[in-house]
C-alpha atoms as one frame of an Amber mdcrd trajectory, in Angstrom:
protein
 165.629 -17.406 -51.292 162.873 -18.673 -52.666 162.547 -21.062 -50.093 163.036
 -18.902 -47.440 160.367 -16.549 -49.049 157.376 -19.340 -49.433 158.375 -19.979
 -45.724 157.516 -16.181 -44.328 154.629 -16.694 -46.536 153.414 -19.921 -44.983
 154.642 -17.977 -40.864 152.456 -14.886 -41.977 149.615 -17.023 -43.027 148.877
 -18.946 -40.001 149.467 -16.610 -38.024 146.802 -14.612 -39.936 144.383 -18.123
 -39.080 145.057 -17.982 -35.815 144.390 -14.321 -34.831 141.056 -15.642 -36.643
 140.762 -18.562 -34.343 142.122 -15.668 -31.278 139.001 -13.646 -32.603 136.902
 -16.198 -32.128 137.920 -17.597 -29.021 137.408 -13.696 -27.316 133.671 -14.158
 -28.735 133.580 -17.085 -27.323 134.059 -16.323 -23.788 132.910 -12.891 -23.604
 136.166 -11.480 -23.699 138.050  -9.087 -24.930 141.335  -9.383 -26.290 143.544
  -7.236 -23.745 147.098  -6.905 -23.918 149.106  -6.474 -20.514 149.778  -3.073
 -19.786 152.773  -4.479 -17.914 156.429  -5.395 -20.558 157.490  -7.014 -17.359
 154.748  -8.506 -15.526 156.014  -9.435 -11.989 154.455 -13.008 -11.503 154.825
 -14.589  -7.946 152.947 -17.739  -6.114 152.777 -18.370  -2.615 153.774 -21.735
  -1.501 153.606 -23.758   2.190 153.864 -26.565   3.559 151.441 -28.671   2.461
 150.346 -27.478  -0.550 148.753 -29.559  -4.348 151.518 -29.832  -6.935 148.368
 -29.477  -9.908 147.346 -26.309  -7.447 150.802 -24.703  -8.490 152.695 -26.811
 -10.884 149.282 -26.999 -13.505 148.943 -23.171 -13.899 152.520 -22.606 -13.619
 152.746 -25.439 -17.286 150.780 -23.226 -18.919 152.912 -19.774 -17.523 156.112
 -21.656 -18.300 155.576 -21.785 -22.025 154.039 -18.856 -22.168 157.172 -17.243
 -20.754 158.768 -18.438 -24.096 157.328 -16.298 -26.187 156.467 -13.104 -23.461
 158.752 -11.697 -20.805 157.930 -12.434 -17.002 158.945 -13.117 -13.991 158.611
 -15.938 -11.573 158.766 -15.416  -7.704 158.081 -18.536  -5.290 157.569 -16.646
  -2.088 156.855 -18.642   1.453 157.375 -18.392   5.189 160.942 -18.647   4.198
 163.565 -19.588   1.115 164.457 -22.449   0.646 162.272 -26.415  -0.662 158.872
 -26.546   0.593 157.347 -30.142   0.639 153.782 -30.586  -1.024 153.295 -32.815
   2.464 152.020 -31.492   4.836 154.449 -31.221   7.436 152.194 -32.912  10.412
 148.698 -34.322  11.239 145.317 -31.875  11.065 142.178 -32.367  11.459 139.458
 -30.439   8.879 136.442 -28.669  11.070 133.775 -28.348   9.239 130.946 -26.704
  12.004 128.932 -27.954  13.918 131.626 -29.716  16.569 132.097 -32.448  13.700
 136.439 -32.487  12.556 138.065 -35.023  10.979 141.110 -36.367  11.765 143.868
 -36.569   8.714 147.659 -37.930   9.645 150.216 -37.279   6.036 152.683 -39.303
   6.812 152.262 -41.768   3.380 151.951 -38.770   1.511 155.072 -38.544  -0.612
 157.254 -35.597  -1.054 157.904 -34.150  -4.218 158.828 -30.205  -3.371 159.582
 -26.821  -4.954 162.002 -23.960  -4.624 160.985 -21.123  -2.878 163.144 -17.918
  -3.715 161.865 -15.244  -1.020 160.051 -15.074   2.587 157.453 -13.146   2.251
 158.843  -9.988   3.434 161.537 -10.385   0.725 158.666 -10.534  -2.091 159.781
  -8.654  -4.689 156.959  -5.521  -6.188 154.087  -8.090  -8.019 151.444  -7.148
 -10.867 149.937 -11.142 -10.754 149.482 -12.957  -7.593 148.921 -16.706  -7.625
 147.631 -18.678  -3.965 147.045 -22.984  -4.300 145.359 -24.555  -1.725 146.083
 -27.647  -0.179 146.193 -29.497   2.802 148.308 -27.474   5.306 145.419 -25.258
   4.775 143.788 -27.059   6.980 147.408 -27.173   9.853 147.085 -23.367   8.907
 143.642 -22.842  10.301 144.342 -25.469  13.372 147.532 -22.957  14.464 145.376
 -19.858  13.518 148.436 -19.155  11.385 147.291 -16.071   8.991 150.925 -15.016
   7.810 149.777 -15.711   4.415 146.823 -13.355   4.825 148.689 -10.907   5.659
 151.368 -10.880   2.834 147.932 -11.122   0.924 146.135  -8.229   1.862 149.340
  -6.126   1.778 149.937  -6.807  -1.469 146.525  -6.868  -3.337 146.051  -3.052
  -3.803 149.100  -2.984  -5.824 148.640  -5.524  -8.042 147.339  -5.874 -11.319
 145.770  -9.136 -10.890 145.496 -12.220  -7.780 144.933 -15.640  -9.091 143.915
 -18.256  -6.468 143.165 -22.033  -7.464 141.220 -24.825  -4.942 141.452 -23.780
  -1.269 143.196 -21.018  -2.012 140.457 -18.638  -2.802 139.301 -19.528   1.207
 142.880 -17.968   2.346 141.687 -14.671   0.408 138.359 -14.859   1.683 140.320
 -14.602   5.000 142.669 -12.098   3.631 140.031 -10.238   3.173 140.311  -9.488
  -0.912 137.139 -11.384  -1.807 134.650  -9.126   0.491 131.996  -8.025  -1.667
 133.093 -10.404  -4.170 132.415 -13.534  -6.344 134.533 -16.219  -5.447 134.206
 -20.365  -6.062 136.500 -22.833  -3.940 137.463 -27.066  -4.164 133.638 -28.464
  -3.944 135.064 -31.601  -1.785 135.572 -29.464   0.876 132.974 -27.169  -0.048
 131.454 -27.064   3.474 135.230 -25.799   5.233 135.806 -23.659   2.355 133.311
 -21.292   2.350 132.577 -21.726   6.343 131.076 -18.157   7.048 134.048 -17.999
   9.928 136.159 -17.475   7.726 134.948 -14.769   5.378 131.184 -13.369   6.187
 131.233 -11.203   2.904 131.200 -13.631   0.258 128.983 -14.555  -2.469 130.134
 -18.249  -2.927 129.520 -19.587  -6.755 128.581 -23.381  -6.288 128.723 -24.237
  -9.857 131.640 -22.859 -11.315 134.820 -24.175 -13.275 136.142 -20.063 -12.500
 134.668 -16.919 -10.971 136.540 -14.067 -12.832 134.916 -10.788 -10.384 137.085
  -7.593 -11.028 140.531  -8.468 -10.871 139.906 -11.700  -8.835 140.150 -14.794
 -10.644 138.910 -18.412  -8.376 138.923 -21.264  -9.574 137.176 -24.947  -7.978
 139.354 -27.213  -7.056 143.547 -28.796  -8.388 142.620 -29.179 -12.391 140.313
 -26.110 -12.373 143.226 -24.502 -12.127 144.767 -25.122 -15.308 141.353 -24.100
 -16.993 141.688 -20.891 -15.552 144.905 -20.150 -15.925 144.007 -20.680 -20.046
 141.712 -18.349 -20.220 143.100 -15.752 -18.087 145.706 -16.080 -20.390 143.305
 -15.531 -23.051 142.551 -12.299 -20.974 145.984 -11.371 -20.512 148.433 -12.311
 -23.325 145.318 -12.537 -26.190 144.220 -15.891 -27.837 146.817 -15.960 -29.546
 149.275 -16.881 -27.791 146.789 -18.650 -25.195 145.577 -21.542 -27.619 149.063
 -21.977 -29.250 150.112 -22.562 -26.310 147.950 -25.055 -24.496 148.151 -26.603
 -28.258 152.049 -26.842 -27.698 151.675 -28.660 -24.484 148.769 -30.873 -25.501
 145.974 -29.904 -22.853 142.527 -29.844 -23.952 140.567 -26.677 -21.546 137.643
 -27.035 -20.611 136.152 -23.378 -21.832 132.837 -23.211 -20.630 133.786 -21.902
 -16.685 129.866 -22.534 -16.094 130.669 -26.785 -16.474 131.056 -27.662 -12.818
 130.406 -31.339 -12.657 132.396 -31.498  -9.473 129.877 -29.567  -7.602 127.484
 -32.280  -8.938 129.347 -34.944  -8.186 129.865 -33.561  -4.379 126.581 -32.272
  -3.657 127.141 -28.391  -3.361 123.604 -27.035  -1.567 122.350 -25.024  -4.007
 123.741 -26.950  -7.425 121.770 -27.205 -10.668 121.457 -31.303  -9.954 120.301
 -31.590 -13.751 124.059 -30.007 -14.902 124.932 -32.325 -17.545 128.444 -33.794
 -15.884 130.134 -34.280 -18.958 131.758 -31.441 -21.317 133.054 -31.522 -24.828
 136.909 -30.893 -24.521 139.145 -30.994 -27.746 142.265 -29.557 -29.028 141.938
 -25.712 -29.367 140.928 -24.883 -32.849 139.842 -28.654 -33.710
């Protein structure tokens, strides 16, 4: 009995300490601690042939860890149900304008896969929609295939939040949901991703790990999606849950959304070239 009482006291003290840190985190991020207004949010992750694995599995690991203590549902949505390959299905070109194209042949890429649970016609109502990027975006661009964009446009009004990773922001732009908004994307293919032929009324932010504009969150390339998801988890489920999650999976997130060393590395137009290429990253609370 005494041991049980002592354990209860220790756990209560730990919870108070975590709450204090969560309040500090909210101050650091300039974000309000909010809780989901939906008891069981429905999350939809779009996947397509040629998706970038970390665009999907990085943020998904954070959601997976959160789901052990916070109710949510997940649907993976693609052109058809079943296995979806991360390897681009055919050779493609990257058209950056000025009659300049770069041919890519993905035949030597390995082939990790994910299972799509729904297609675009059978996806359930969604509270949070997440759009990754990847080489498949260039294939779809070559093919003038805008099926993903049509789906996003049809679901945007009903969604609480729409998030993109990497060139997923270009998909959002072509869907029309970035009109009048600020956004960022992968810096290594910046010229292609932000080309006016995709969408004209978008304010592309050259130096940003991620950007929040209303209910739309966009991140820079690949690994940046995990930092955005950490920030989003703190915003949506509270900093106590977000901090416990990243410490449990032993991930040290970048917490400054304005830090973007890769905009300097890839010489993105408009970048501050005096920006530091290093950032102090440490376990949350240390």
